[in-house]
C-alpha positions as CSV (number, residue, x, y, z in Angstrom):
1,M,19.5,22.3,-16.1
2,T,21.1,18.9,-15.7
3,L,20.6,16.7,-12.6
4,D,23.8,15.0,-11.2
5,P,23.9,11.2,-12.1
6,N,26.3,10.7,-9.2
7,S,24.1,12.0,-6.5
8,T,23.6,9.7,-3.5
9,A,20.1,8.5,-2.7
10,T,18.7,7.9,0.7
11,V,17.3,4.4,1.4
12,P,14.2,4.9,3.7
13,R,12.8,2.0,5.7
14,H,9.7,1.6,3.4
15,Q,11.8,0.9,0.3
16,I,13.7,-2.1,-0.9
17,V,16.7,-1.1,-3.1
18,V,18.6,-3.6,-5.3
19,P,21.3,-3.2,-8.0
20,S,20.4,-4.8,-11.2
21,R,22.7,-7.2,-13.0
22,H,21.2,-6.0,-16.3
23,G,21.1,-2.9,-18.4
24,F,18.3,-0.4,-18.1
25,D,16.1,-1.7,-20.9
26,E,16.5,-5.3,-20.0
27,T,15.8,-4.6,-16.3
28,L,12.6,-2.9,-17.3
29,Q,11.6,-5.8,-19.5
30,R,12.4,-8.4,-16.9
31,L,10.3,-6.6,-14.4
32,R,7.4,-6.3,-16.8
33,D,7.7,-10.0,-17.5
34,A,7.9,-10.8,-13.8
35,I,4.7,-8.8,-13.1
36,T,2.9,-10.7,-15.8
37,A,4.3,-14.1,-14.6
38,A,3.0,-13.3,-11.1
39,E,-0.5,-12.8,-12.6
40,L,-0.4,-9.2,-11.8
41,W,-1.3,-6.1,-13.9
42,I,0.9,-3.2,-15.0
43,I,-1.4,-0.4,-14.0
44,H,0.7,2.3,-15.6
45,E,4.3,3.0,-16.8
46,I,5.5,6.5,-16.1
47,D,8.5,8.1,-17.8
48,P,9.7,10.8,-15.5
49,Q,12.7,11.4,-17.6
50,A,10.6,12.4,-20.6
51,L,8.4,14.6,-18.4
52,L,11.5,16.4,-17.0
53,E,12.9,16.9,-20.4
54,K,9.7,18.7,-21.4
55,G,10.5,21.1,-18.6
56,G,14.1,21.6,-19.8
57,I,15.7,19.3,-17.2
58,T,18.1,16.6,-18.3
59,T,18.3,13.6,-15.9
60,I,19.2,10.0,-15.5
61,R,17.2,7.3,-17.2
62,L,14.2,6.7,-15.0
63,R,10.9,4.7,-15.2
64,Q,8.2,3.8,-12.8
65,L,6.2,0.6,-13.2
66,L,2.9,0.7,-11.2
67,W,1.5,-2.7,-10.5
68,F,-1.3,-4.4,-8.6
69,H,-4.4,-6.6,-9.3
70,P,-8.1,-6.3,-8.7
71,R,-8.0,-9.4,-6.4
72,Y,-5.7,-7.4,-4.0
73,M,-7.8,-4.3,-4.3
74,A,-10.9,-6.3,-3.4
75,R,-9.1,-7.6,-0.3
76,L,-8.1,-4.1,0.7
77,L,-11.7,-2.9,0.3
78,L,-13.1,-5.8,2.3
79,T,-10.5,-5.8,5.0
80,D,-9.6,-2.1,5.5
81,P,-10.8,0.5,2.9
82,G,-8.5,3.0,4.6
83,A,-5.5,1.3,2.9
84,V,-6.7,1.9,-0.6
85,P,-4.4,5.0,-1.1
86,E,-1.4,2.7,-0.6
87,A,-2.1,0.9,-3.9
88,P,-0.8,0.4,-6.5
89,L,2.7,-0.7,-5.6
90,K,5.6,0.3,-7.9
91,F,9.1,-0.3,-9.0
92,V,11.4,2.6,-9.9
93,V,14.2,1.8,-12.3
94,S,17.0,4.3,-12.6
95,E,20.3,4.3,-14.4
96,Q,23.1,6.2,-12.7
97,A,26.8,6.3,-13.2
98,A,27.2,3.3,-10.9
99,G,24.7,1.2,-12.8
100,V,21.0,0.3,-12.8
101,T,19.1,0.3,-9.6
102,V,15.6,-0.8,-8.8
103,R,13.6,0.6,-5.9
104,A,10.3,-0.9,-4.6
105,L,7.9,-0.1,-1.9
106,N,8.2,-2.6,1.0
107,P,4.6,-3.8,1.4
108,V,5.1,-4.9,5.0
109,V,6.1,-1.4,6.0
110,V,3.6,0.4,3.7
111,F,0.7,-1.6,5.1
112,S,2.0,-1.7,8.7
113,P,-0.6,1.0,9.8
114,Y,-3.3,-1.5,8.9
115,P,-2.9,-4.5,11.3
116,R,-5.7,-6.5,9.7
117,L,-3.7,-6.5,6.4
118,F,-0.6,-8.2,7.8
119,G,-1.3,-11.4,5.8
120,L,-1.8,-9.5,2.6
121,A,1.2,-7.3,3.2
122,Q,3.4,-10.4,3.7
123,E,2.0,-12.0,0.5
124,L,2.7,-8.8,-1.4
125,S,6.2,-8.6,0.1
126,D,7.0,-12.2,-0.9
127,T,5.8,-11.4,-4.5
128,T,7.8,-8.2,-4.6
129,E,11.0,-10.1,-3.5
130,Q,10.4,-12.8,-6.1
131,M,10.0,-10.2,-8.9
132,L,13.1,-8.3,-7.7
133,R,15.2,-11.6,-7.8
134,T,14.7,-11.6,-11.6
135,V,17.0,-8.6,-11.9
136,S,19.0,-8.3,-8.7
137,A,22.7,-8.6,-8.6
138,M,22.5,-9.6,-4.9
139,P,20.1,-11.5,-2.5
140,V,16.8,-9.7,-2.0
141,S,15.0,-9.4,1.3
142,S,12.5,-6.9,2.5
143,D,13.6,-7.3,6.2
144,G,16.7,-5.3,5.7
145,T,19.1,-8.3,5.4
């Protein structure tokens, strides 16, 4: 089975989607570097493409970079432990026929059910936007503009 590289993806409100001005491998490396430069940790890197291939499915190039930091987890735990399932945050890098795209969770929307975390959500949103600017072919904003 082969998945269609030309399929159109939905852009839900809780995601920020940007086209990359770089190839797949360079986009991944720039995001890794941006995570490190922001003094954050790469919690895990997932290769869904390889996992799908084990199941006999050919698909687009695809990676997930999960990132966070203990200082943010401590703030979640101290402010609203109910928000812990929302962490870590992630970038999804995909290469389709039209080029490389990066998707990220929008922290302001993800943490919106937890009103005491507004400040943290805004801080994480600013950091997410800053990291996306290292690869984006267009202006980055999590407010939909």
